[in-house]
All heavy atoms as TSV, in Angstrom:
chain	resi	resn	atom	element	x	y	z
A	1	MET	N	N	-0.100	0.359	6.464
A	1	MET	CA	C	0.924	1.275	6.025
A	1	MET	C	C	2.286	0.865	6.704
A	1	MET	O	O	3.277	0.865	6.059
A	1	MET	CB	C	0.415	2.643	6.254
A	1	MET	CG	C	1.412	3.614	5.814
A	1	MET	SD	S	0.759	5.323	5.836
A	1	MET	CE	C	2.085	6.282	5.226
A	2	VAL	N	N	2.189	0.473	7.985
A	2	VAL	CA	C	3.455	0.260	8.674
A	2	VAL	C	C	3.987	-0.960	8.205
A	2	VAL	O	O	5.214	-1.075	7.982
A	2	VAL	CB	C	3.118	-0.030	10.208
A	2	VAL	CG1	C	4.255	-0.488	10.925
A	2	VAL	CG2	C	2.671	1.386	10.888
A	3	GLN	N	N	3.202	-2.142	7.799
A	3	GLN	CA	C	3.666	-3.248	7.289
A	3	GLN	C	C	4.295	-2.978	5.857
A	3	GLN	O	O	5.363	-3.680	5.701
A	3	GLN	CB	C	2.659	-4.296	7.160
A	3	GLN	CG	C	2.207	-4.943	8.491
A	3	GLN	CD	C	1.243	-6.024	8.255
A	3	GLN	OE1	O	0.125	-5.793	7.577
A	3	GLN	NE2	N	1.411	-7.048	8.904
A	4	GLU	N	N	3.783	-2.107	5.105
A	4	GLU	CA	C	4.386	-1.721	3.697
A	4	GLU	C	C	5.700	-1.133	4.020
A	4	GLU	O	O	6.657	-1.542	3.217
A	4	GLU	CB	C	3.467	-0.855	3.008
A	4	GLU	CG	C	2.135	-1.483	2.606
A	4	GLU	CD	C	1.222	-0.500	2.021
A	4	GLU	OE1	O	1.455	0.607	1.639
A	4	GLU	OE2	O	-0.010	-0.750	1.796
A	5	GLU	N	N	5.868	-0.319	4.943
A	5	GLU	CA	C	7.187	0.420	5.146
A	5	GLU	C	C	8.170	-0.668	5.553
A	5	GLU	O	O	9.346	-0.640	5.314
A	5	GLU	CB	C	7.108	1.492	6.156
A	5	GLU	CG	C	6.164	2.675	5.613
A	5	GLU	CD	C	6.782	3.243	4.423
A	5	GLU	OE1	O	8.041	3.325	4.233
A	5	GLU	OE2	O	6.015	3.747	3.575
A	6	ILE	N	N	7.772	-1.508	6.586
A	6	ILE	CA	C	8.678	-2.554	6.992
A	6	ILE	C	C	9.042	-3.471	5.913
A	6	ILE	O	O	10.216	-4.004	5.739
A	6	ILE	CB	C	8.032	-3.281	8.194
A	6	ILE	CG1	C	7.888	-2.424	9.467
A	6	ILE	CG2	C	8.875	-4.566	8.610
A	6	ILE	CD1	C	7.077	-3.040	10.534
A	7	ASP	N	N	8.048	-3.907	5.082
A	7	ASP	CA	C	8.311	-4.820	3.853
A	7	ASP	C	C	9.427	-4.112	3.068
A	7	ASP	O	O	10.409	-4.852	2.474
A	7	ASP	CB	C	7.124	-5.124	3.184
A	7	ASP	CG	C	6.309	-6.143	3.880
A	7	ASP	OD1	O	6.697	-6.838	4.899
A	7	ASP	OD2	O	5.024	-6.202	3.512
A	8	GLU	N	N	9.219	-2.961	2.707
A	8	GLU	CA	C	10.172	-2.214	1.828
A	8	GLU	C	C	11.551	-2.166	2.430
A	8	GLU	O	O	12.526	-2.326	1.760
A	8	GLU	CB	C	9.615	-0.784	1.549
A	8	GLU	CG	C	10.577	-0.092	0.497
A	8	GLU	CD	C	9.954	1.276	-0.026
A	8	GLU	OE1	O	8.826	1.638	0.407
A	8	GLU	OE2	O	10.608	1.933	-0.557
A	9	THR	N	N	11.626	-1.819	3.688
A	9	THR	CA	C	12.833	-1.723	4.447
A	9	THR	C	C	13.561	-3.148	4.449
A	9	THR	O	O	14.694	-3.194	3.998
A	9	THR	CB	C	12.734	-1.249	5.882
A	9	THR	OG1	O	12.093	0.027	5.963
A	9	THR	CG2	C	14.029	-1.369	6.672
A	10	SER	N	N	12.865	-4.148	4.625
A	10	SER	CA	C	13.315	-5.499	4.569
A	10	SER	C	C	14.026	-5.855	3.188
A	10	SER	O	O	14.913	-6.413	3.071
A	10	SER	CB	C	12.285	-6.627	4.945
A	10	SER	OG	O	11.850	-6.404	6.337
A	11	HIS	N	N	13.064	-5.518	2.234
A	11	HIS	CA	C	13.492	-5.725	0.847
A	11	HIS	C	C	14.790	-5.067	0.488
A	11	HIS	O	O	15.757	-5.642	-0.088
A	11	HIS	CB	C	12.381	-5.158	-0.188
A	11	HIS	CG	C	12.829	-5.148	-1.589
A	11	HIS	ND1	N	12.769	-6.314	-2.263
A	11	HIS	CD2	C	13.056	-4.129	-2.372
A	11	HIS	CE1	C	13.091	-6.060	-3.585
A	11	HIS	NE2	N	13.397	-4.662	-3.624
A	12	TRP	N	N	14.939	-3.800	0.858
A	12	TRP	CA	C	16.214	-2.986	0.543
A	12	TRP	C	C	17.387	-3.642	1.274
A	12	TRP	O	O	18.474	-3.687	0.802
A	12	TRP	CB	C	15.919	-1.547	0.669
A	12	TRP	CG	C	15.197	-0.986	-0.330
A	12	TRP	CD1	C	13.989	-0.487	-0.255
A	12	TRP	CD2	C	15.605	-0.808	-1.805
A	12	TRP	NE1	N	13.609	0.005	-1.505
A	12	TRP	CE2	C	14.477	-0.230	-2.383
A	12	TRP	CE3	C	16.762	-1.100	-2.443
A	12	TRP	CZ2	C	14.556	0.117	-3.737
A	12	TRP	CZ3	C	16.860	-0.680	-3.687
A	12	TRP	CH2	C	15.741	-0.194	-4.346
A	13	LEU	N	N	17.075	-3.896	2.531
A	13	LEU	CA	C	18.267	-4.515	3.403
A	13	LEU	C	C	18.623	-5.833	2.791
A	13	LEU	O	O	19.894	-6.294	2.661
A	13	LEU	CB	C	17.762	-4.683	4.752
A	13	LEU	CG	C	17.637	-3.411	5.628
A	13	LEU	CD1	C	16.986	-3.824	6.830
A	13	LEU	CD2	C	18.945	-2.794	5.788
A	14	ASN	N	N	17.690	-6.680	2.312
A	14	ASN	CA	C	17.996	-7.918	1.686
A	14	ASN	C	C	18.859	-7.657	0.414
A	14	ASN	O	O	19.814	-8.455	0.136
A	14	ASN	CB	C	16.792	-8.744	1.328
A	14	ASN	CG	C	16.906	-10.121	0.979
A	14	ASN	OD1	O	17.972	-10.711	1.603
A	14	ASN	ND2	N	16.297	-10.653	0.043
A	15	LEU	N	N	18.430	-6.791	-0.356
A	15	LEU	CA	C	19.218	-6.411	-1.647
A	15	LEU	C	C	20.653	-5.934	-1.349
A	15	LEU	O	O	21.510	-6.317	-1.991
A	15	LEU	CB	C	18.452	-5.251	-2.436
A	15	LEU	CG	C	17.287	-5.659	-3.165
A	15	LEU	CD1	C	16.525	-4.450	-3.825
A	15	LEU	CD2	C	17.602	-6.750	-4.278
A	16	ILE	N	N	20.810	-5.205	-0.286
A	16	ILE	CA	C	22.111	-4.675	0.229
A	16	ILE	C	C	22.935	-5.982	0.506
A	16	ILE	O	O	24.204	-6.070	0.158
A	16	ILE	CB	C	22.107	-3.758	1.238
A	16	ILE	CG1	C	21.524	-2.349	0.814
A	16	ILE	CG2	C	23.443	-3.515	1.968
A	16	ILE	CD1	C	21.121	-1.483	1.930
A	17	ILE	N	N	22.283	-6.918	1.323
A	17	ILE	CA	C	23.050	-8.150	1.555
A	17	ILE	C	C	23.423	-8.963	0.410
A	17	ILE	O	O	24.697	-9.263	0.165
A	17	ILE	CB	C	22.379	-8.998	2.678
A	17	ILE	CG1	C	22.122	-8.279	3.960
A	17	ILE	CG2	C	22.861	-10.435	2.873
A	17	ILE	CD1	C	21.218	-8.862	4.965
A	18	ASP	N	N	22.397	-9.225	-0.561
A	18	ASP	CA	C	22.643	-10.056	-1.600
A	18	ASP	C	C	23.540	-9.393	-2.620
A	18	ASP	O	O	24.359	-10.149	-3.201
A	18	ASP	CB	C	21.398	-10.374	-2.414
A	18	ASP	CG	C	20.365	-11.227	-1.610
A	18	ASP	OD1	O	20.865	-11.995	-0.714
A	18	ASP	OD2	O	19.270	-11.205	-2.018
A	19	SER	N	N	23.590	-8.101	-2.808
A	19	SER	CA	C	24.519	-7.548	-3.703
A	19	SER	C	C	25.936	-7.208	-3.079
A	19	SER	O	O	26.842	-6.685	-3.840
A	19	SER	CB	C	23.928	-6.096	-4.095
A	19	SER	OG	O	23.910	-5.259	-3.124
A	20	GLU	N	N	25.994	-7.442	-1.798
A	20	GLU	CA	C	27.250	-7.188	-1.165
A	20	GLU	C	C	27.772	-5.812	-1.215
A	20	GLU	O	O	28.884	-5.530	-1.209
A	20	GLU	CB	C	28.346	-8.204	-1.647
A	20	GLU	CG	C	28.083	-9.582	-1.480
A	20	GLU	CD	C	29.069	-10.592	-2.040
A	20	GLU	OE1	O	29.959	-10.278	-2.837
A	20	GLU	OE2	O	28.910	-11.777	-1.646
A	21	MET	N	N	26.802	-4.871	-1.122
A	21	MET	CA	C	27.127	-3.433	-1.171
A	21	MET	C	C	27.776	-3.083	0.237
A	21	MET	O	O	28.617	-2.246	0.207
A	21	MET	CB	C	25.840	-2.600	-1.260
A	21	MET	CG	C	25.168	-2.678	-2.673
A	21	MET	SD	S	23.633	-1.834	-2.745
A	21	MET	CE	C	24.136	-0.097	-2.438
A	22	LEU	N	N	27.353	-3.853	1.220
A	22	LEU	CA	C	27.975	-3.681	2.505
A	22	LEU	C	C	28.216	-5.048	3.097
A	22	LEU	O	O	27.557	-6.072	2.705
A	22	LEU	CB	C	26.896	-2.908	3.518
A	22	LEU	CG	C	26.826	-1.493	3.241
A	22	LEU	CD1	C	25.664	-1.005	4.111
A	22	LEU	CD2	C	28.017	-0.662	3.428
A	23	PRO	N	N	29.195	-5.234	4.023
A	23	PRO	CA	C	29.393	-6.458	4.581
A	23	PRO	C	C	28.136	-6.981	5.293
A	23	PRO	O	O	27.424	-6.254	5.964
A	23	PRO	CB	C	30.461	-6.359	5.579
A	23	PRO	CG	C	31.116	-5.090	5.280
A	23	PRO	CD	C	30.074	-4.206	4.527
A	24	LYS	N	N	27.823	-8.236	5.185
A	24	LYS	CA	C	26.622	-8.762	5.702
A	24	LYS	C	C	26.565	-8.621	7.167
A	24	LYS	O	O	25.492	-8.262	7.687
A	24	LYS	CB	C	26.573	-10.278	5.347
A	24	LYS	CG	C	25.323	-11.053	5.895
A	24	LYS	CD	C	25.283	-12.382	5.521
A	24	LYS	CE	C	23.894	-13.196	5.812
A	24	LYS	NZ	N	23.895	-14.521	5.474
A	25	SER	N	N	27.626	-8.560	7.759
A	25	SER	CA	C	27.679	-8.358	9.371
A	25	SER	C	C	27.182	-7.016	9.726
A	25	SER	O	O	26.721	-6.772	10.840
A	25	SER	CB	C	29.208	-8.594	9.788
A	25	SER	OG	O	30.002	-7.647	9.224
A	26	LYS	N	N	27.263	-6.054	8.894
A	26	LYS	CA	C	26.820	-4.650	9.100
A	26	LYS	C	C	25.395	-4.602	8.859
A	26	LYS	O	O	24.805	-3.500	9.496
A	26	LYS	CB	C	27.528	-3.690	8.293
A	26	LYS	CG	C	29.022	-3.589	8.519
A	26	LYS	CD	C	29.505	-2.181	8.683
A	26	LYS	CE	C	30.937	-2.188	8.823
A	26	LYS	NZ	N	31.263	-1.335	9.936
A	27	VAL	N	N	24.720	-5.416	8.156
A	27	VAL	CA	C	23.334	-5.234	7.905
A	27	VAL	C	C	22.461	-6.369	8.429
A	27	VAL	O	O	21.275	-6.115	8.610
A	27	VAL	CB	C	23.139	-5.240	6.263
A	27	VAL	CG1	C	21.712	-4.952	5.870
A	27	VAL	CG2	C	24.159	-4.229	5.639
A	28	GLN	N	N	22.980	-7.434	8.697
A	28	GLN	CA	C	22.284	-8.634	9.154
A	28	GLN	C	C	21.423	-8.341	10.356
A	28	GLN	O	O	20.116	-8.654	10.424
A	28	GLN	CB	C	23.055	-9.866	9.438
A	28	GLN	CG	C	22.341	-11.142	9.742
A	28	GLN	CD	C	21.533	-11.624	8.423
A	28	GLN	OE1	O	22.014	-11.406	7.258
A	28	GLN	NE2	N	20.408	-12.277	8.841
A	29	ASP	N	N	21.807	-7.673	11.430
A	29	ASP	CA	C	21.037	-7.383	12.603
A	29	ASP	C	C	19.822	-6.455	12.177
A	29	ASP	O	O	18.720	-6.747	12.744
A	29	ASP	CB	C	21.882	-6.676	13.654
A	29	ASP	CG	C	22.787	-7.729	14.234
A	29	ASP	OD1	O	22.716	-8.908	14.219
A	29	ASP	OD2	O	23.791	-7.269	15.043
A	30	LEU	N	N	19.968	-5.551	11.403
A	30	LEU	CA	C	19.001	-4.609	10.962
A	30	LEU	C	C	17.810	-5.525	10.085
A	30	LEU	O	O	16.552	-5.246	10.293
A	30	LEU	CB	C	19.417	-3.514	10.088
A	30	LEU	CG	C	20.264	-2.504	10.726
A	30	LEU	CD1	C	20.851	-1.471	9.810
A	30	LEU	CD2	C	19.521	-1.651	11.819
A	31	TYR	N	N	18.348	-6.319	9.262
A	31	TYR	CA	C	17.395	-7.245	8.519
A	31	TYR	C	C	16.516	-8.054	9.434
A	31	TYR	O	O	15.286	-8.037	9.332
A	31	TYR	CB	C	18.158	-7.994	7.464
A	31	TYR	CG	C	17.298	-8.908	6.723
A	31	TYR	CD1	C	16.377	-8.388	5.681
A	31	TYR	CD2	C	17.257	-10.238	6.993
A	31	TYR	CE1	C	15.600	-9.181	5.086
A	31	TYR	CE2	C	16.388	-11.114	6.220
A	31	TYR	CZ	C	15.651	-10.587	5.330
A	31	TYR	OH	O	14.797	-11.445	4.662
A	32	GLU	N	N	17.228	-8.704	10.327
A	32	GLU	CA	C	16.528	-9.519	11.316
A	32	GLU	C	C	15.453	-8.722	12.229
A	32	GLU	O	O	14.405	-9.286	12.513
A	32	GLU	CB	C	17.518	-10.423	12.263
A	32	GLU	CG	C	18.285	-11.307	11.446
A	32	GLU	CD	C	19.376	-11.956	12.111
A	32	GLU	OE1	O	19.474	-11.749	13.438
A	32	GLU	OE2	O	20.094	-12.785	11.610
A	33	GLU	N	N	15.924	-7.595	12.589
A	33	GLU	CA	C	15.050	-6.632	13.353
A	33	GLU	C	C	13.728	-6.298	12.545
A	33	GLU	O	O	12.620	-6.327	12.991
A	33	GLU	CB	C	15.736	-5.424	13.889
A	33	GLU	CG	C	14.870	-4.580	14.798
A	33	GLU	CD	C	14.794	-5.245	16.046
A	33	GLU	OE1	O	15.526	-6.050	16.457
A	33	GLU	OE2	O	13.870	-4.682	16.737
A	34	SER	N	N	13.958	-5.960	11.249
A	34	SER	CA	C	12.785	-5.663	10.420
A	34	SER	C	C	11.803	-6.899	10.348
A	34	SER	O	O	10.620	-6.620	10.308
A	34	SER	CB	C	13.263	-5.350	9.060
A	34	SER	OG	O	13.880	-6.239	8.193
A	35	ILE	N	N	12.346	-8.097	10.193
A	35	ILE	CA	C	11.693	-9.300	10.121
A	35	ILE	C	C	10.782	-9.418	11.329
A	35	ILE	O	O	9.576	-9.709	11.470
A	35	ILE	CB	C	12.434	-10.616	9.871
A	35	ILE	CG1	C	13.161	-10.484	8.454
A	35	ILE	CG2	C	11.653	-11.837	9.963
A	35	ILE	CD1	C	12.176	-10.226	7.366
A	36	GLU	N	N	11.473	-9.181	12.604
A	36	GLU	CA	C	10.726	-9.319	13.913
A	36	GLU	C	C	9.654	-8.230	13.903
A	36	GLU	O	O	8.561	-8.529	14.533
A	36	GLU	CB	C	11.779	-9.230	15.040
A	36	GLU	CG	C	11.263	-9.340	16.368
A	36	GLU	CD	C	10.567	-10.665	16.604
A	36	GLU	OE1	O	10.933	-11.635	15.880
A	36	GLU	OE2	O	9.712	-10.821	17.392
A	37	LEU	N	N	10.005	-6.980	13.520
A	37	LEU	CA	C	9.079	-6.006	13.550
A	37	LEU	C	C	7.722	-6.298	12.690
A	37	LEU	O	O	6.651	-6.042	13.075
A	37	LEU	CB	C	9.581	-4.638	13.110
A	37	LEU	CG	C	10.535	-4.019	14.006
A	37	LEU	CD1	C	11.155	-2.734	13.416
A	37	LEU	CD2	C	9.784	-3.395	15.277
A	38	ARG	N	N	7.947	-6.944	11.626
A	38	ARG	CA	C	6.880	-7.508	10.719
A	38	ARG	C	C	6.014	-8.417	11.521
A	38	ARG	O	O	4.827	-8.359	11.386
A	38	ARG	CB	C	7.453	-8.063	9.415
A	38	ARG	CG	C	6.369	-8.702	8.540
A	38	ARG	CD	C	5.645	-7.567	7.873
A	38	ARG	NE	N	5.176	-7.924	6.658
A	38	ARG	CZ	C	3.856	-8.316	6.430
A	38	ARG	NH1	N	3.023	-8.215	7.409
A	38	ARG	NH2	N	3.428	-8.683	5.227
A	39	ARG	N	N	6.627	-9.361	12.149
A	39	ARG	CA	C	5.871	-10.379	13.055
A	39	ARG	C	C	5.078	-9.596	14.046
A	39	ARG	O	O	3.859	-9.961	14.300
A	39	ARG	CB	C	6.866	-11.330	13.584
A	39	ARG	CG	C	7.426	-12.386	12.703
A	39	ARG	CD	C	8.240	-13.371	13.371
A	39	ARG	NE	N	8.967	-14.082	12.390
A	39	ARG	CZ	C	10.371	-14.193	12.508
A	39	ARG	NH1	N	11.071	-13.527	13.285
A	39	ARG	NH2	N	11.005	-14.803	11.446
A	40	ILE	N	N	5.671	-8.742	14.704
A	40	ILE	CA	C	4.976	-8.023	15.891
A	40	ILE	C	C	3.771	-7.153	15.375
A	40	ILE	O	O	2.668	-7.271	15.870
A	40	ILE	CB	C	5.861	-7.076	16.494
A	40	ILE	CG1	C	7.013	-7.889	17.296
A	40	ILE	CG2	C	5.183	-6.112	17.462
A	40	ILE	CD1	C	8.104	-7.059	17.830
A	41	THR	N	N	4.067	-6.472	14.175
A	41	THR	CA	C	2.906	-5.656	13.645
A	41	THR	C	C	1.779	-6.586	13.042
A	41	THR	O	O	0.553	-6.216	13.213
A	41	THR	CB	C	3.270	-4.706	12.668
A	41	THR	OG1	O	3.952	-5.324	11.515
A	41	THR	CG2	C	4.343	-3.594	13.207
A	42	THR	N	N	2.103	-7.634	12.520
A	42	THR	CA	C	1.083	-8.545	12.020
A	42	THR	C	C	0.261	-9.087	13.017
A	42	THR	O	O	-0.974	-8.981	12.989
A	42	THR	CB	C	1.772	-9.660	11.166
A	42	THR	OG1	O	2.551	-9.154	10.121
A	42	THR	CG2	C	0.774	-10.807	10.719
A	43	LYS	N	N	0.924	-9.542	14.195
A	43	LYS	CA	C	0.167	-10.047	15.343
A	43	LYS	C	C	-0.771	-8.904	15.950
A	43	LYS	O	O	-1.902	-9.218	16.260
A	43	LYS	CB	C	1.080	-10.573	16.398
A	43	LYS	CG	C	0.454	-11.114	17.639
A	43	LYS	CD	C	-0.346	-12.402	17.231
A	43	LYS	CE	C	-0.887	-13.016	18.492
A	43	LYS	NZ	N	-1.955	-13.928	18.130
A	44	ALA	N	N	-0.212	-7.699	16.035
A	44	ALA	CA	C	-1.054	-6.630	16.468
A	44	ALA	C	C	-2.254	-6.352	15.706
A	44	ALA	O	O	-3.272	-6.129	16.176
A	44	ALA	CB	C	-0.203	-5.456	16.640
A	45	ILE	N	N	-2.083	-6.408	14.428
A	45	ILE	CA	C	-3.303	-6.156	13.474
A	45	ILE	C	C	-4.161	-7.262	13.651
A	45	ILE	O	O	-5.515	-6.905	13.726
A	45	ILE	CB	C	-2.689	-6.089	12.026
A	45	ILE	CG1	C	-1.960	-4.633	11.866
A	45	ILE	CG2	C	-3.813	-6.070	10.956
A	45	ILE	CD1	C	-1.135	-4.562	10.571
A	46	ILE	N	N	-3.774	-8.501	13.561
A	46	ILE	CA	C	-4.767	-9.627	13.732
A	46	ILE	C	C	-5.454	-9.507	15.091
A	46	ILE	O	O	-6.710	-9.613	15.189
A	46	ILE	CB	C	-4.068	-10.895	13.754
A	46	ILE	CG1	C	-3.408	-11.121	12.281
A	46	ILE	CG2	C	-4.788	-12.188	14.131
A	46	ILE	CD1	C	-2.420	-12.371	12.065
A	47	THR	N	N	-4.873	-9.182	16.136
A	47	THR	CA	C	-5.393	-9.077	17.544
A	47	THR	C	C	-6.387	-7.908	17.577
A	47	THR	O	O	-7.621	-8.052	18.000
A	47	THR	CB	C	-4.398	-8.900	18.615
A	47	THR	OG1	O	-3.485	-9.990	18.581
A	47	THR	CG2	C	-4.906	-8.701	20.016
A	48	THR	N	N	-6.028	-6.772	16.959
A	48	THR	CA	C	-6.885	-5.595	16.861
A	48	THR	C	C	-8.173	-5.915	16.124
A	48	THR	O	O	-9.296	-5.587	16.512
A	48	THR	CB	C	-6.142	-4.389	16.373
A	48	THR	OG1	O	-5.099	-4.164	17.196
A	48	THR	CG2	C	-7.223	-3.134	16.345
A	49	LYS	N	N	-8.052	-6.517	14.973
A	49	LYS	CA	C	-9.224	-6.940	14.108
A	49	LYS	C	C	-10.181	-7.797	14.892
A	49	LYS	O	O	-11.399	-7.688	14.809
A	49	LYS	CB	C	-8.754	-7.542	12.822
A	49	LYS	CG	C	-8.189	-6.477	11.833
A	49	LYS	CD	C	-7.767	-7.113	10.401
A	49	LYS	CE	C	-7.344	-6.126	9.575
A	49	LYS	NZ	N	-6.899	-6.831	8.187
A	50	ALA	N	N	-9.612	-8.773	15.495
A	50	ALA	CA	C	-10.358	-9.776	16.300
A	50	ALA	C	C	-11.205	-9.127	17.397
A	50	ALA	O	O	-12.359	-9.425	17.603
A	50	ALA	CB	C	-9.515	-10.861	16.848
A	51	LYS	N	N	-10.565	-8.181	17.989
A	51	LYS	CA	C	-11.206	-7.348	19.134
A	51	LYS	C	C	-12.318	-6.498	18.587
A	51	LYS	O	O	-13.291	-6.404	19.315
A	51	LYS	CB	C	-10.156	-6.500	19.930
A	51	LYS	CG	C	-9.280	-7.398	20.839
A	51	LYS	CD	C	-8.303	-6.428	21.656
A	51	LYS	CE	C	-7.490	-7.267	22.634
A	51	LYS	NZ	N	-6.572	-6.524	23.350
A	52	ILE	N	N	-12.128	-5.927	17.498
A	52	ILE	CA	C	-13.140	-5.066	16.878
A	52	ILE	C	C	-14.356	-5.944	16.416
A	52	ILE	O	O	-15.465	-5.529	16.537
A	52	ILE	CB	C	-12.535	-4.330	15.638
A	52	ILE	CG1	C	-11.572	-3.193	16.175
A	52	ILE	CG2	C	-13.665	-3.677	14.731
A	52	ILE	CD1	C	-10.806	-2.558	15.092
A	53	GLU	N	N	-14.014	-7.132	15.780
A	53	GLU	CA	C	-15.152	-7.916	15.355
A	53	GLU	C	C	-15.860	-8.375	16.632
A	53	GLU	O	O	-17.159	-8.507	16.456
A	53	GLU	CB	C	-14.550	-9.164	14.477
A	53	GLU	CG	C	-14.069	-8.724	13.244
A	53	GLU	CD	C	-13.294	-9.863	12.384
A	53	GLU	OE1	O	-13.112	-10.862	13.019
A	53	GLU	OE2	O	-12.899	-9.502	11.392
A	54	ALA	N	N	-15.251	-8.908	17.693
A	54	ALA	CA	C	-15.845	-9.275	18.783
A	54	ALA	C	C	-16.713	-8.180	19.414
A	54	ALA	O	O	-17.877	-8.418	19.912
A	54	ALA	CB	C	-14.881	-9.680	19.935
A	55	SER	N	N	-16.179	-7.001	19.359
A	55	SER	CA	C	-16.978	-5.941	20.042
A	55	SER	C	C	-18.292	-5.579	19.106
A	55	SER	O	O	-19.261	-5.308	19.705
A	55	SER	CB	C	-16.083	-4.572	19.986
A	55	SER	OG	O	-16.826	-3.476	20.317
A	56	GLU	N	N	-18.133	-5.678	17.871
A	56	GLU	CA	C	-19.195	-5.417	16.945
A	56	GLU	C	C	-20.383	-6.617	17.073
A	56	GLU	O	O	-21.480	-6.298	17.027
A	56	GLU	CB	C	-18.796	-5.361	15.571
A	56	GLU	CG	C	-18.051	-4.113	15.079
A	56	GLU	CD	C	-17.529	-4.124	13.883
A	56	GLU	OE1	O	-17.525	-5.166	13.155
A	56	GLU	OE2	O	-16.914	-3.039	13.456
A	57	ARG	N	N	-19.856	-7.827	17.440
A	57	ARG	CA	C	-20.793	-8.920	17.594
A	57	ARG	C	C	-21.558	-8.652	18.964
A	57	ARG	O	O	-22.630	-8.897	19.046
A	57	ARG	CB	C	-20.115	-10.327	17.621
A	57	ARG	CG	C	-19.807	-10.751	16.215
A	57	ARG	CD	C	-19.284	-12.236	16.349
A	57	ARG	NE	N	-18.110	-12.471	17.232
A	57	ARG	CZ	C	-16.903	-12.406	16.809
A	57	ARG	NH1	N	-16.635	-12.103	15.610
A	57	ARG	NH2	N	-15.859	-12.715	17.795
A	58	ASP	N	N	-20.772	-8.200	19.920
A	58	ASP	CA	C	-21.313	-8.011	21.240
A	58	ASP	C	C	-22.490	-6.879	21.184
A	58	ASP	O	O	-23.439	-6.868	21.962
A	58	ASP	CB	C	-20.351	-7.573	22.305
A	58	ASP	CG	C	-19.388	-8.681	22.668
A	58	ASP	OD1	O	-19.767	-9.885	22.291
A	58	ASP	OD2	O	-18.359	-8.534	23.149
A	59	LYS	N	N	-22.255	-5.936	20.341
A	59	LYS	CA	C	-23.323	-4.829	20.130
A	59	LYS	C	C	-24.611	-5.359	19.543
A	59	LYS	O	O	-25.567	-4.776	19.699
A	59	LYS	CB	C	-22.725	-3.657	19.322
A	59	LYS	CG	C	-21.591	-2.920	20.049
A	59	LYS	CD	C	-20.985	-1.845	19.180
A	59	LYS	CE	C	-19.950	-1.093	19.838
A	59	LYS	NZ	N	-19.241	-0.085	18.931
A	60	SER	N	N	-24.509	-6.361	18.686
A	60	SER	CA	C	-25.644	-6.867	17.980
A	60	SER	C	C	-26.680	-7.682	18.886
A	60	SER	O	O	-26.556	-8.026	19.913
A	60	SER	CB	C	-25.212	-7.903	16.863
A	60	SER	OG	O	-24.352	-7.287	15.941
């Protein structure tokens, strides 16, 4: 769910930049931050899934 929200935010920020609704300088930092948040949450999800799988294997 978090990734979906970040993706949507990135999408809208990108549209704002592309359509020139606001100057790129006002939106670019937010857009870059949304991309970084996407990377962080993706890594956290991958790490969490790996730990859960390892824990389940250890229980077997």
